[in-house]
SEZAPA-806607 format. One record per atom (N, C-alpha, C, CB): residue in one letter; atom name; x, y, z; residue number from 1. Coordinates in pm, whole numbers, plus 50000, padded with zeros to 5 digits. Glycine has a CB too. Example, Ala and Ser with C-alpha at 12.3 -4.5 7.8 and 13.67 -1.06 7.14 Angstrom:
<r code="a" site="N" x="51319" y="49431" z="50780" pos="1"/>
<r code="a" site="CA" x="51230" y="49550" z="50780" pos="1"/>
<r code="a" site="C" x="51320" y="49670" z="50780" pos="1"/>
<r code="a" site="CB" x="51131" y="49553" z="50905" pos="1"/>
<r code="s" site="N" x="51285" y="49775" z="50708" pos="2"/>
<r code="s" site="CA" x="51367" y="49894" z="50714" pos="2"/>
<r code="s" site="C" x="51290" y="50003" z="50787" pos="2"/>
<r code="s" site="CB" x="51408" y="49940" z="50572" pos="2"/>
//
This chain:
<r code="m" site="N" x="52182" y="48783" z="49907" pos="1"/>
<r code="m" site="CA" x="52019" y="48692" z="49930" pos="1"/>
<r code="m" site="C" x="51973" y="48873" z="49943" pos="1"/>
<r code="m" site="CB" x="51983" y="48536" z="50131" pos="1"/>
<r code="a" site="N" x="52016" y="48886" z="50092" pos="2"/>
<r code="a" site="CA" x="51994" y="49022" z="50096" pos="2"/>
<r code="a" site="C" x="51967" y="49170" z="49972" pos="2"/>
<r code="a" site="CB" x="52097" y="49035" z="50162" pos="2"/>
<r code="i" site="N" x="52091" y="49175" z="49910" pos="3"/>
<r code="i" site="CA" x="52156" y="49235" z="49823" pos="3"/>
<r code="i" site="C" x="52035" y="49181" z="49700" pos="3"/>
<r code="i" site="CB" x="52329" y="49191" z="49819" pos="3"/>
<r code="l" site="N" x="51999" y="49102" z="49639" pos="4"/>
<r code="l" site="CA" x="51926" y="49068" z="49520" pos="4"/>
<r code="l" site="C" x="51745" y="49162" z="49575" pos="4"/>
<r code="l" site="CB" x="51928" y="48848" z="49498" pos="4"/>
<r code="r" site="N" x="51698" y="49120" z="49713" pos="5"/>
<r code="r" site="CA" x="51595" y="49191" z="49767" pos="5"/>
<r code="r" site="C" x="51565" y="49356" z="49803" pos="5"/>
<r code="r" site="CB" x="51590" y="49129" z="49865" pos="5"/>
<r code="l" site="N" x="51675" y="49379" z="49822" pos="6"/>
<r code="l" site="CA" x="51708" y="49542" z="49798" pos="6"/>
<r code="l" site="C" x="51716" y="49581" z="49668" pos="6"/>
<r code="l" site="CB" x="51842" y="49590" z="49854" pos="6"/>
<r code="l" site="N" x="51777" y="49549" z="49567" pos="7"/>
<r code="l" site="CA" x="51725" y="49581" z="49431" pos="7"/>
<r code="l" site="C" x="51616" y="49488" z="49352" pos="7"/>
<r code="l" site="CB" x="51843" y="49587" z="49349" pos="7"/>
<r code="l" site="N" x="51571" y="49459" z="49442" pos="8"/>
<r code="l" site="CA" x="51389" y="49411" z="49395" pos="8"/>
<r code="l" site="C" x="51301" y="49499" z="49421" pos="8"/>
<r code="l" site="CB" x="51316" y="49285" z="49472" pos="8"/>
<r code="s" site="N" x="51346" y="49545" z="49550" pos="9"/>
<r code="s" site="CA" x="51253" y="49608" z="49643" pos="9"/>
<r code="s" site="C" x="51176" y="49707" z="49570" pos="9"/>
<r code="s" site="CB" x="51323" y="49673" z="49761" pos="9"/>
<r code="r" site="N" x="51073" y="49765" z="49628" pos="10"/>
<r code="r" site="CA" x="50930" y="49869" z="49547" pos="10"/>
<r code="r" site="C" x="51015" y="49998" z="49543" pos="10"/>
<r code="r" site="CB" x="50744" y="49901" z="49662" pos="10"/>
<r code="w" site="N" x="51069" y="49997" z="49611" pos="11"/>
<r code="w" site="CA" x="51138" y="50182" z="49707" pos="11"/>
<r code="w" site="C" x="51224" y="50167" z="49528" pos="11"/>
<r code="w" site="CB" x="51316" y="50175" z="49957" pos="11"/>
<r code="l" site="N" x="51332" y="50099" z="49508" pos="12"/>
<r code="l" site="CA" x="51427" y="50108" z="49411" pos="12"/>
<r code="l" site="C" x="51357" y="50136" z="49290" pos="12"/>
<r code="l" site="CB" x="51510" y="49992" z="49402" pos="12"/>
<r code="l" site="N" x="51304" y="50021" z="49307" pos="13"/>
<r code="l" site="CA" x="51271" y="50050" z="49126" pos="13"/>
<r code="l" site="C" x="51193" y="50153" z="49069" pos="13"/>
<r code="l" site="CB" x="51196" y="49939" z="49060" pos="13"/>
<r code="s" site="N" x="51071" y="50193" z="49256" pos="14"/>
<r code="s" site="CA" x="50999" y="50281" z="49149" pos="14"/>
<r code="s" site="C" x="51111" y="50381" z="49147" pos="14"/>
<r code="s" site="CB" x="50835" y="50346" z="49189" pos="14"/>
<r code="l" site="N" x="51214" y="50459" z="49228" pos="15"/>
<r code="l" site="CA" x="51302" y="50520" z="49200" pos="15"/>
<r code="l" site="C" x="51382" y="50541" z="49106" pos="15"/>
<r code="l" site="CB" x="51339" y="50509" z="49252" pos="15"/>
<r code="v" site="N" x="51453" y="50443" z="49058" pos="16"/>
<r code="v" site="CA" x="51487" y="50453" z="48928" pos="16"/>
<r code="v" site="C" x="51372" y="50429" z="48857" pos="16"/>
<r code="v" site="CB" x="51592" y="50370" z="48891" pos="16"/>
<r code="g" site="N" x="51235" y="50467" z="48837" pos="17"/>
<r code="g" site="CA" x="51200" y="50496" z="48739" pos="17"/>
<r code="g" site="C" x="51151" y="50651" z="48765" pos="17"/>
<r code="g" site="CB" x="51113" y="50394" z="48692" pos="17"/>
<r code="a" site="N" x="51095" y="50681" z="48870" pos="18"/>
<r code="a" site="CA" x="51034" y="50825" z="48843" pos="18"/>
<r code="a" site="C" x="51257" y="50942" z="48840" pos="18"/>
<r code="a" site="CB" x="50862" y="50879" z="49059" pos="18"/>
<r code="a" site="N" x="51339" y="50872" z="48860" pos="19"/>
<r code="a" site="CA" x="51462" y="50976" z="48804" pos="19"/>
<r code="a" site="C" x="51486" y="50871" z="48602" pos="19"/>
<r code="a" site="CB" x="51675" y="50955" z="48972" pos="19"/>
<r code="i" site="N" x="51411" y="50815" z="48539" pos="20"/>
<r code="i" site="CA" x="51440" y="50837" z="48472" pos="20"/>
<r code="i" site="C" x="51268" y="50900" z="48392" pos="20"/>
<r code="i" site="CB" x="51534" y="50736" z="48445" pos="20"/>
<r code="l" site="N" x="51224" y="50932" z="48424" pos="21"/>
<r code="l" site="CA" x="51115" y="51058" z="48382" pos="21"/>
<r code="l" site="C" x="51165" y="51134" z="48368" pos="21"/>
<r code="l" site="CB" x="51017" y="51109" z="48451" pos="21"/>
<r code="a" site="N" x="51266" y="51189" z="48496" pos="22"/>
<r code="a" site="CA" x="51309" y="51272" z="48530" pos="22"/>
<r code="a" site="C" x="51369" y="51330" z="48452" pos="22"/>
<r code="a" site="CB" x="51350" y="51256" z="48607" pos="22"/>
<r code="a" site="N" x="51477" y="51253" z="48464" pos="23"/>
<r code="a" site="CA" x="51582" y="51247" z="48310" pos="23"/>
<r code="a" site="C" x="51548" y="51303" z="48136" pos="23"/>
<r code="a" site="CB" x="51604" y="51078" z="48283" pos="23"/>
<r code="l" site="N" x="51421" y="51245" z="48130" pos="24"/>
<r code="l" site="CA" x="51328" y="51277" z="47975" pos="24"/>
<r code="l" site="C" x="51294" y="51428" z="47995" pos="24"/>
<r code="l" site="CB" x="51152" y="51172" z="47952" pos="24"/>
<r code="a" site="N" x="51269" y="51410" z="48153" pos="25"/>
<r code="a" site="CA" x="51232" y="51609" z="48090" pos="25"/>
<r code="a" site="C" x="51300" y="51707" z="48174" pos="25"/>
<r code="a" site="CB" x="51042" y="51674" z="48109" pos="25"/>
<r code="w" site="N" x="51403" y="51617" z="48196" pos="26"/>
<r code="w" site="CA" x="51547" y="51688" z="48157" pos="26"/>
<r code="w" site="C" x="51602" y="51753" z="48011" pos="26"/>
<r code="w" site="CB" x="51645" y="51584" z="48184" pos="26"/>
<r code="e" site="N" x="51545" y="51630" z="47927" pos="27"/>
<r code="e" site="CA" x="51657" y="51606" z="47828" pos="27"/>
<r code="e" site="C" x="51545" y="51669" z="47689" pos="27"/>
<r code="e" site="CB" x="51726" y="51402" z="47821" pos="27"/>
<r code="f" site="N" x="51486" y="51685" z="47722" pos="28"/>
<r code="f" site="CA" x="51282" y="51695" z="47669" pos="28"/>
<r code="f" site="C" x="51242" y="51813" z="47675" pos="28"/>
<r code="f" site="CB" x="51151" y="51619" z="47774" pos="28"/>
<r code="g" site="N" x="51270" y="51853" z="47819" pos="29"/>
<r code="g" site="CA" x="51197" y="52001" z="47819" pos="29"/>
<r code="g" site="C" x="51227" y="52110" z="47750" pos="29"/>
<r code="g" site="CB" x="51200" y="52056" z="47928" pos="29"/>
<r code="p" site="N" x="51383" y="52127" z="47730" pos="30"/>
<r code="p" site="CA" x="51376" y="52287" z="47629" pos="30"/>
<r code="p" site="C" x="51298" y="52217" z="47479" pos="30"/>
<r code="p" site="CB" x="51594" y="52377" z="47576" pos="30"/>
<r code="l" site="N" x="51267" y="52182" z="47413" pos="31"/>
<r code="l" site="CA" x="51203" y="52125" z="47332" pos="31"/>
<r code="l" site="C" x="51050" y="52217" z="47330" pos="31"/>
<r code="l" site="CB" x="51206" y="51972" z="47372" pos="31"/>
<r code="l" site="N" x="50963" y="52194" z="47440" pos="32"/>
<r code="l" site="CA" x="50872" y="52256" z="47511" pos="32"/>
<r code="l" site="C" x="50898" y="52387" z="47544" pos="32"/>
<r code="l" site="CB" x="50849" y="52193" z="47611" pos="32"/>
<r code="p" site="N" x="50858" y="52550" z="47484" pos="33"/>
<r code="p" site="CA" x="50876" y="52666" z="47489" pos="33"/>
<r code="p" site="C" x="50933" y="52686" z="47634" pos="33"/>
<r code="p" site="CB" x="50759" y="52734" z="47451" pos="33"/>
<r code="a" site="N" x="50765" y="52681" z="47717" pos="34"/>
<r code="a" site="CA" x="50799" y="52613" z="47869" pos="34"/>
<r code="a" site="C" x="50875" y="52617" z="47891" pos="34"/>
<r code="a" site="CB" x="50790" y="52511" z="47912" pos="34"/>
<r code="l" site="N" x="50907" y="52553" z="47911" pos="35"/>
<r code="l" site="CA" x="51033" y="52423" z="47983" pos="35"/>
<r code="l" site="C" x="51196" y="52428" z="47952" pos="35"/>
<r code="l" site="CB" x="50996" y="52255" z="47912" pos="35"/>
<r code="e" site="N" x="51190" y="52608" z="47859" pos="36"/>
<r code="e" site="CA" x="51332" y="52621" z="47767" pos="36"/>
<r code="e" site="C" x="51447" y="52650" z="47923" pos="36"/>
<r code="e" site="CB" x="51323" y="52802" z="47616" pos="36"/>
<r code="s" site="N" x="51385" y="52701" z="48042" pos="37"/>
<r code="s" site="CA" x="51493" y="52714" z="48075" pos="37"/>
<r code="s" site="C" x="51463" y="52589" z="48222" pos="37"/>
<r code="s" site="CB" x="51536" y="52886" z="48091" pos="37"/>
<r code="w" site="N" x="51624" y="52623" z="48300" pos="38"/>
<r code="w" site="CA" x="51580" y="52463" z="48369" pos="38"/>
<r code="w" site="C" x="51541" y="52503" z="48533" pos="38"/>
<r code="w" site="CB" x="51745" y="52323" z="48365" pos="38"/>
<r code="v" site="N" x="51509" y="52652" z="48601" pos="39"/>
<r code="v" site="CA" x="51409" y="52609" z="48660" pos="39"/>
<r code="v" site="C" x="51274" y="52541" z="48652" pos="39"/>
<r code="v" site="CB" x="51399" y="52671" z="48692" pos="39"/>
<r code="p" site="N" x="51178" y="52530" z="48553" pos="40"/>
<r code="p" site="CA" x="51067" y="52453" z="48536" pos="40"/>
<r code="p" site="C" x="51121" y="52302" z="48556" pos="40"/>
<r code="p" site="CB" x="50999" y="52482" z="48395" pos="40"/>
<r code="r" site="N" x="51222" y="52265" z="48437" pos="41"/>
<r code="r" site="CA" x="51186" y="52144" z="48491" pos="41"/>
<r code="r" site="C" x="51282" y="52085" z="48600" pos="41"/>
<r code="r" site="CB" x="51172" y="52055" z="48382" pos="41"/>
<r code="l" site="N" x="51398" y="52178" z="48624" pos="42"/>
<r code="l" site="CA" x="51382" y="52106" z="48831" pos="42"/>
<r code="l" site="C" x="51263" y="52134" z="48907" pos="42"/>
<r code="l" site="CB" x="51504" y="52187" z="48961" pos="42"/>
<r code="g" site="N" x="51167" y="52228" z="48856" pos="43"/>
<r code="g" site="CA" x="51046" y="52183" z="48916" pos="43"/>
<r code="g" site="C" x="51022" y="52006" z="48935" pos="43"/>
<r code="g" site="CB" x="50933" y="52247" z="48823" pos="43"/>
<r code="i" site="N" x="50984" y="52023" z="48812" pos="44"/>
<r code="i" site="CA" x="50888" y="51912" z="48813" pos="44"/>
<r code="i" site="C" x="50989" y="51771" z="48836" pos="44"/>
<r code="i" site="CB" x="50793" y="51911" z="48656" pos="44"/>
<r code="a" site="N" x="51115" y="51777" z="48825" pos="45"/>
<r code="a" site="CA" x="51214" y="51664" z="48906" pos="45"/>
<r code="a" site="C" x="51199" y="51662" z="49001" pos="45"/>
<r code="a" site="CB" x="51339" y="51662" z="48912" pos="45"/>
<r code="l" site="N" x="51181" y="51803" z="49044" pos="46"/>
<r code="l" site="CA" x="51182" y="51773" z="49238" pos="46"/>
<r code="l" site="C" x="50984" y="51759" z="49258" pos="46"/>
<r code="l" site="CB" x="51277" y="51988" z="49374" pos="46"/>
<r code="g" site="N" x="50922" y="51755" z="49192" pos="47"/>
<r code="g" site="CA" x="50802" y="51759" z="49206" pos="47"/>
<r code="g" site="C" x="50722" y="51622" z="49191" pos="47"/>
<r code="g" site="CB" x="50765" y="51853" z="49124" pos="47"/>
<r code="l" site="N" x="50842" y="51473" z="49141" pos="48"/>
<r code="l" site="CA" x="50790" y="51331" z="49098" pos="48"/>
<r code="l" site="C" x="50943" y="51324" z="49206" pos="48"/>
<r code="l" site="CB" x="50769" y="51260" z="48886" pos="48"/>
<r code="l" site="N" x="50983" y="51342" z="49243" pos="49"/>
<r code="l" site="CA" x="51067" y="51345" z="49376" pos="49"/>
<r code="l" site="C" x="50967" y="51339" z="49513" pos="49"/>
<r code="l" site="CB" x="51163" y="51495" z="49380" pos="49"/>
<r code="l" site="N" x="50891" y="51396" z="49542" pos="50"/>
<r code="l" site="CA" x="50839" y="51477" z="49594" pos="50"/>
<r code="l" site="C" x="50675" y="51317" z="49584" pos="50"/>
<r code="l" site="CB" x="50854" y="51662" z="49502" pos="50"/>
<r code="v" site="N" x="50598" y="51289" z="49479" pos="51"/>
<r code="v" site="CA" x="50505" y="51187" z="49442" pos="51"/>
<r code="v" site="C" x="50590" y="51099" z="49427" pos="51"/>
<r code="v" site="CB" x="50416" y="51203" z="49330" pos="51"/>
<r code="w" site="N" x="50634" y="51019" z="49437" pos="52"/>
<r code="w" site="CA" x="50731" y="50910" z="49418" pos="52"/>
<r code="w" site="C" x="50798" y="50920" z="49567" pos="52"/>
<r code="w" site="CB" x="50843" y="50933" z="49277" pos="52"/>
<r code="a" site="N" x="50853" y="50958" z="49663" pos="53"/>
<r code="a" site="CA" x="50861" y="51004" z="49811" pos="53"/>
<r code="a" site="C" x="50650" y="50970" z="49860" pos="53"/>
<r code="a" site="CB" x="50938" y="51233" z="49813" pos="53"/>
<r code="v" site="N" x="50589" y="51057" z="49798" pos="54"/>
<r code="v" site="CA" x="50516" y="51018" z="49958" pos="54"/>
<r code="v" site="C" x="50409" y="50935" z="49884" pos="54"/>
<r code="v" site="CB" x="50437" y="51173" z="50078" pos="54"/>
<r code="a" site="N" x="50397" y="50824" z="49744" pos="55"/>
<r code="a" site="CA" x="50369" y="50716" z="49676" pos="55"/>
<r code="a" site="C" x="50347" y="50535" z="49791" pos="55"/>
<r code="a" site="CB" x="50508" y="50725" z="49558" pos="55"/>
<r code="n" site="N" x="50536" y="50613" z="49814" pos="56"/>
<r code="n" site="CA" x="50567" y="50477" z="49828" pos="56"/>
<r code="n" site="C" x="50573" y="50521" z="50013" pos="56"/>
<r code="n" site="CB" x="50733" y="50408" z="49723" pos="56"/>
<r code="l" site="N" x="50547" y="50637" z="50076" pos="57"/>
<r code="l" site="CA" x="50563" y="50625" z="50238" pos="57"/>
<r code="l" site="C" x="50355" y="50554" z="50296" pos="57"/>
<r code="l" site="CB" x="50621" y="50857" z="50319" pos="57"/>
<r code="l" site="N" x="50294" y="50631" z="50154" pos="58"/>
<r code="l" site="CA" x="50159" y="50549" z="50201" pos="58"/>
<r code="l" site="C" x="50118" y="50408" z="50190" pos="58"/>
<r code="l" site="CB" x="50060" y="50599" z="50142" pos="58"/>
<r code="l" site="N" x="50204" y="50401" z="50023" pos="59"/>
<r code="l" site="CA" x="50186" y="50179" z="50067" pos="59"/>
<r code="l" site="C" x="50275" y="50144" z="50158" pos="59"/>
<r code="l" site="CB" x="50238" y="50039" z="49924" pos="59"/>
<r code="d" site="N" x="50371" y="50179" z="50267" pos="60"/>
<r code="d" site="CA" x="50426" y="50120" z="50326" pos="60"/>
<r code="d" site="C" x="50314" y="50159" z="50411" pos="60"/>
<r code="d" site="CB" x="50561" y="50130" z="50339" pos="60"/>
<r code="l" site="N" x="50321" y="50270" z="50473" pos="61"/>
<r code="l" site="CA" x="50181" y="50251" z="50599" pos="61"/>
<r code="l" site="C" x="50071" y="50184" z="50561" pos="61"/>
<r code="l" site="CB" x="50107" y="50389" z="50647" pos="61"/>
<r code="r" site="N" x="50010" y="50177" z="50466" pos="62"/>
<r code="r" site="CA" x="49950" y="50109" z="50466" pos="62"/>
<r code="r" site="C" x="49959" y="49944" z="50449" pos="62"/>
<r code="r" site="CB" x="49903" y="50165" z="50414" pos="62"/>
<r code="r" site="N" x="50071" y="49945" z="50421" pos="63"/>
<r code="r" site="CA" x="50084" y="49773" z="50467" pos="63"/>
<r code="r" site="C" x="50055" y="49703" z="50613" pos="63"/>
<r code="r" site="CB" x="50236" y="49732" z="50449" pos="63"/>
<r code="r" site="N" x="50209" y="49855" z="50632" pos="64"/>
<r code="r" site="CA" x="50194" y="49767" z="50788" pos="64"/>
<r code="r" site="C" x="50052" y="49792" z="50879" pos="64"/>
<r code="r" site="CB" x="50331" y="49824" z="50901" pos="64"/>
<r code="r" site="N" x="49998" y="49926" z="50880" pos="65"/>
<r code="r" site="CA" x="49790" y="49926" z="50897" pos="65"/>
<r code="r" site="C" x="49741" y="49762" z="50944" pos="65"/>
<r code="r" site="CB" x="49683" y="49962" z="50681" pos="65"/>
<r code="r" site="N" x="49746" y="49728" z="50803" pos="66"/>
<r code="r" site="CA" x="49665" y="49579" z="50756" pos="66"/>
<r code="r" site="C" x="49762" y="49458" z="50787" pos="66"/>
<r code="r" site="CB" x="49625" y="49571" z="50572" pos="66"/>
<r code="e" site="N" x="49902" y="49468" z="50839" pos="67"/>
<r code="e" site="CA" x="49918" y="49344" z="50899" pos="67"/>
<r code="e" site="C" x="49944" y="49382" z="51047" pos="67"/>
<r code="e" site="CB" x="50032" y="49258" z="50830" pos="67"/>
<r code="r" site="N" x="49889" y="49491" z="51100" pos="68"/>
<r code="r" site="CA" x="49861" y="49530" z="51252" pos="68"/>
<r code="r" site="C" x="49724" y="49489" z="51286" pos="68"/>
<r code="r" site="CB" x="49876" y="49689" z="51282" pos="68"/>
<r code="v" site="N" x="49646" y="49534" z="51142" pos="69"/>
<r code="v" site="CA" x="49459" y="49418" z="51207" pos="69"/>
<r code="v" site="C" x="49522" y="49282" z="51136" pos="69"/>
<r code="v" site="CB" x="49220" y="49479" z="51092" pos="69"/>
<r code="l" site="N" x="49572" y="49270" z="51075" pos="70"/>
<r code="l" site="CA" x="49584" y="49094" z="51058" pos="70"/>
<r code="l" site="C" x="49654" y="48972" z="51231" pos="70"/>
<r code="l" site="CB" x="49743" y="49080" z="50891" pos="70"/>
<r code="e" site="N" x="49738" y="49063" z="51282" pos="71"/>
<r code="e" site="CA" x="49796" y="49027" z="51388" pos="71"/>
<r code="e" site="C" x="49704" y="49033" z="51472" pos="71"/>
<r code="e" site="CB" x="49900" y="49090" z="51421" pos="71"/>
<r code="a" site="N" x="49608" y="49121" z="51509" pos="72"/>
<r code="a" site="CA" x="49521" y="49198" z="51598" pos="72"/>
<r code="a" site="C" x="49412" y="49017" z="51604" pos="72"/>
<r code="a" site="CB" x="49433" y="49393" z="51505" pos="72"/>
<r code="g" site="N" x="49428" y="49063" z="51418" pos="73"/>
<r code="g" site="CA" x="49253" y="48993" z="51417" pos="73"/>
<r code="g" site="C" x="49283" y="48755" z="51481" pos="73"/>
<r code="g" site="CB" x="49165" y="49017" z="51128" pos="73"/>
<r code="v" site="N" x="49437" y="48792" z="51395" pos="74"/>
<r code="v" site="CA" x="49502" y="48604" z="51426" pos="74"/>
<r code="v" site="C" x="49555" y="48605" z="51574" pos="74"/>
<r code="v" site="CB" x="49673" y="48543" z="51305" pos="74"/>
<r code="t" site="N" x="49544" y="48701" z="51631" pos="75"/>
<r code="t" site="CA" x="49573" y="48729" z="51777" pos="75"/>
<r code="t" site="C" x="49466" y="48700" z="51879" pos="75"/>
<r code="t" site="CB" x="49605" y="48868" z="51794" pos="75"/>
<r code="d" site="N" x="49396" y="48725" z="51870" pos="76"/>
<r code="d" site="CA" x="49234" y="48760" z="51944" pos="76"/>
<r code="d" site="C" x="49123" y="48622" z="51897" pos="76"/>
<r code="d" site="CB" x="49151" y="48947" z="51858" pos="76"/>
<r code="g" site="N" x="49142" y="48548" z="51743" pos="77"/>
<r code="g" site="CA" x="49054" y="48513" z="51779" pos="77"/>
<r code="g" site="C" x="49097" y="48386" z="51784" pos="77"/>
<r code="g" site="CB" x="48954" y="48550" z="51722" pos="77"/>
<r code="a" site="N" x="49310" y="48357" z="51873" pos="78"/>
<r code="a" site="CA" x="49299" y="48231" z="51933" pos="78"/>
<r code="a" site="C" x="49316" y="48269" z="52011" pos="78"/>
<r code="a" site="CB" x="49355" y="48128" z="51916" pos="78"/>
<r code="a" site="N" x="49253" y="48342" z="52128" pos="79"/>
<r code="a" site="CA" x="49255" y="48371" z="52229" pos="79"/>
<r code="a" site="C" x="49037" y="48323" z="52278" pos="79"/>
<r code="a" site="CB" x="49338" y="48542" z="52223" pos="79"/>
<r code="v" site="N" x="49015" y="48388" z="52164" pos="80"/>
<r code="v" site="CA" x="48793" y="48391" z="52134" pos="80"/>
<r code="v" site="C" x="48806" y="48148" z="52141" pos="80"/>
<r code="v" site="CB" x="48702" y="48517" z="51800" pos="80"/>
<r code="a" site="N" x="48874" y="48141" z="52078" pos="81"/>
<r code="a" site="CA" x="48934" y="48025" z="52029" pos="81"/>
<r code="a" site="C" x="48917" y="47955" z="52156" pos="81"/>
<r code="a" site="CB" x="49083" y="48036" z="51968" pos="81"/>
<r code="r" site="N" x="49064" y="47912" z="52219" pos="82"/>
<r code="r" site="CA" x="48988" y="48003" z="52380" pos="82"/>
<r code="r" site="C" x="48943" y="47963" z="52430" pos="82"/>
<r code="r" site="CB" x="48905" y="48095" z="52404" pos="82"/>
<r code="a" site="N" x="48878" y="47993" z="52449" pos="83"/>
<r code="a" site="CA" x="48759" y="48088" z="52579" pos="83"/>
<r code="a" site="C" x="48622" y="47997" z="52496" pos="83"/>
<r code="a" site="CB" x="48743" y="48353" z="52560" pos="83"/>
<r code="d" site="N" x="48604" y="47954" z="52410" pos="84"/>
<r code="d" site="CA" x="48513" y="47923" z="52324" pos="84"/>
<r code="d" site="C" x="48492" y="47786" z="52454" pos="84"/>
<r code="d" site="CB" x="48564" y="47900" z="52136" pos="84"/>
<r code="d" site="N" x="48316" y="47752" z="52462" pos="85"/>
<r code="d" site="CA" x="48309" y="47650" z="52552" pos="85"/>
<r code="d" site="C" x="48148" y="47573" z="52494" pos="85"/>
<r code="d" site="CB" x="48317" y="47721" z="52727" pos="85"/>
<r code="g" site="N" x="48203" y="47603" z="52364" pos="86"/>
<r code="g" site="CA" x="48047" y="47567" z="52301" pos="86"/>
<r code="g" site="C" x="47957" y="47676" z="52255" pos="86"/>
<r code="g" site="CB" x="47957" y="47498" z="52409" pos="86"/>
<r code="a" site="N" x="47919" y="47705" z="52290" pos="87"/>
<r code="a" site="CA" x="47769" y="47776" z="52301" pos="87"/>
<r code="a" site="C" x="47819" y="47838" z="52197" pos="87"/>
<r code="a" site="CB" x="47705" y="47871" z="52437" pos="87"/>
<r code="s" site="N" x="47857" y="47852" z="52125" pos="88"/>
<r code="s" site="CA" x="47870" y="47952" z="51981" pos="88"/>
<r code="s" site="C" x="47900" y="47888" z="51884" pos="88"/>
<r code="s" site="CB" x="47971" y="48062" z="51975" pos="88"/>
<r code="g" site="N" x="47854" y="47710" z="51871" pos="89"/>
<r code="g" site="CA" x="47838" y="47628" z="51752" pos="89"/>
<r code="g" site="C" x="47650" y="47622" z="51831" pos="89"/>
<r code="g" site="CB" x="47971" y="47446" z="51732" pos="89"/>
<r code="r" site="N" x="47606" y="47661" z="51929" pos="90"/>
<r code="r" site="CA" x="47470" y="47690" z="51934" pos="90"/>
<r code="r" site="C" x="47427" y="47809" z="51875" pos="90"/>
<r code="r" site="CB" x="47430" y="47691" z="52056" pos="90"/>
<r code="w" site="N" x="47517" y="47847" z="51924" pos="91"/>
<r code="w" site="CA" x="47395" y="48004" z="51825" pos="91"/>
<r code="w" site="C" x="47466" y="48018" z="51708" pos="91"/>
<r code="w" site="CB" x="47385" y="48209" z="51907" pos="91"/>
<r code="r" site="N" x="47557" y="47984" z="51591" pos="92"/>
<r code="r" site="CA" x="47521" y="47978" z="51452" pos="92"/>
<r code="r" site="C" x="47427" y="47848" z="51416" pos="92"/>
<r code="r" site="CB" x="47656" y="47977" z="51369" pos="92"/>
<r code="r" site="N" x="47455" y="47763" z="51501" pos="93"/>
<r code="r" site="CA" x="47278" y="47653" z="51445" pos="93"/>
<r code="r" site="C" x="47159" y="47725" z="51462" pos="93"/>
<r code="r" site="CB" x="47230" y="47496" z="51553" pos="93"/>
<r code="w" site="N" x="47155" y="47861" z="51548" pos="94"/>
<r code="w" site="CA" x="47051" y="47924" z="51557" pos="94"/>
<r code="w" site="C" x="47015" y="48018" z="51544" pos="94"/>
<r code="w" site="CB" x="47023" y="47920" z="51613" pos="94"/>
<r code="a" site="N" x="47136" y="48064" z="51493" pos="95"/>
<r code="a" site="CA" x="47102" y="48226" z="51388" pos="95"/>
<r code="a" site="C" x="47143" y="48183" z="51288" pos="95"/>
<r code="a" site="CB" x="47181" y="48385" z="51412" pos="95"/>
<r code="s" site="N" x="47140" y="48018" z="51202" pos="96"/>
<r code="s" site="CA" x="47143" y="47994" z="51125" pos="96"/>
<r code="s" site="C" x="46975" y="47943" z="51002" pos="96"/>
<r code="s" site="CB" x="47243" y="47930" z="51171" pos="96"/>
<r code="g" site="N" x="46916" y="47874" z="51136" pos="97"/>
<r code="g" site="CA" x="46729" y="47863" z="51079" pos="97"/>
<r code="g" site="C" x="46651" y="48009" z="51141" pos="97"/>
<r code="g" site="CB" x="46620" y="47684" z="51178" pos="97"/>
<r code="w" site="N" x="46765" y="48120" z="51161" pos="98"/>
<r code="w" site="CA" x="46664" y="48270" z="51237" pos="98"/>
<r code="w" site="C" x="46690" y="48348" z="51098" pos="98"/>
<r code="w" site="CB" x="46748" y="48384" z="51424" pos="98"/>
<r code="r" site="N" x="46834" y="48368" z="51002" pos="99"/>
<r code="r" site="CA" x="46798" y="48346" z="50897" pos="99"/>
<r code="r" site="C" x="46753" y="48343" z="50756" pos="99"/>
<r code="r" site="CB" x="46787" y="48338" z="50918" pos="99"/>
<r code="r" site="N" x="46609" y="48193" z="50756" pos="100"/>
<r code="r" site="CA" x="46577" y="48109" z="50676" pos="100"/>
<r code="r" site="C" x="46430" y="48188" z="50660" pos="100"/>
<r code="r" site="CB" x="46593" y="47953" z="50726" pos="100"/>
<r code="r" site="N" x="46363" y="48225" z="50852" pos="101"/>
<r code="r" site="CA" x="46246" y="48228" z="50825" pos="101"/>
<r code="r" site="C" x="46288" y="48376" z="50811" pos="101"/>
<r code="r" site="CB" x="46133" y="48167" z="50920" pos="101"/>
<r code="w" site="N" x="46429" y="48444" z="50809" pos="102"/>
<r code="w" site="CA" x="46358" y="48584" z="50811" pos="102"/>
<r code="w" site="C" x="46297" y="48683" z="50613" pos="102"/>
<r code="w" site="CB" x="46515" y="48692" z="50910" pos="102"/>
<r code="p" site="N" x="46217" y="48753" z="50611" pos="103"/>
<r code="p" site="CA" x="46200" y="48824" z="50510" pos="103"/>
<r code="p" site="C" x="46224" y="48831" z="50372" pos="103"/>
<r code="p" site="CB" x="46229" y="48889" z="50537" pos="103"/>
<r code="c" site="N" x="46343" y="48886" z="50386" pos="104"/>
<r code="c" site="CA" x="46453" y="48979" z="50282" pos="104"/>
<r code="c" site="C" x="46455" y="48885" z="50217" pos="104"/>
<r code="c" site="CB" x="46609" y="49042" z="50319" pos="104"/>
//
């Protein structure tokens, strides 16, 4: 199961896609006059690798931040629910009536 999860992970699948793009640039690059030398083709391959790494890193960081926010919201919500003495229900009823009277 762990092997399947690794094979289907975003990091590996996107690496395969970046490698395919780099291989296409390497093989078909000489058809363009600017890419006849191996140096610009290597630059393209390294650029693709860099874009791949940065994109996946940013996606992972965003996912971790969202998980931390969700976890904090769940734990804070549980603490608020335990500390609630019923006053929030009265507040909601009052606020909903106030919103109906507001001229927006």
